[in-house]
N, C-alpha and C positions, 0 to 999 in steps of 0.2 A: 376871440376870449379863449385861451389856454389854459388847461388845468393840471395835469399831471404830466403829461407831452411837453409842457414847457419847461418843468421842473424837472424833467428827466437829461432834459436838453442842456439846462444851466446844470445839473450836476455835470454831468460830463464836459460840458464846457468848463468848468471852475478843477473838473482834477485833470483836464491837459494842460490848463493853465499852470496849475502845481506843479507838474514837472519841471 
């Protein structure tokens, strides 16, 4: 179970996807 780690990863993935 992830909390902030997963959220940070998702944020990075979303940002990369946006590019």
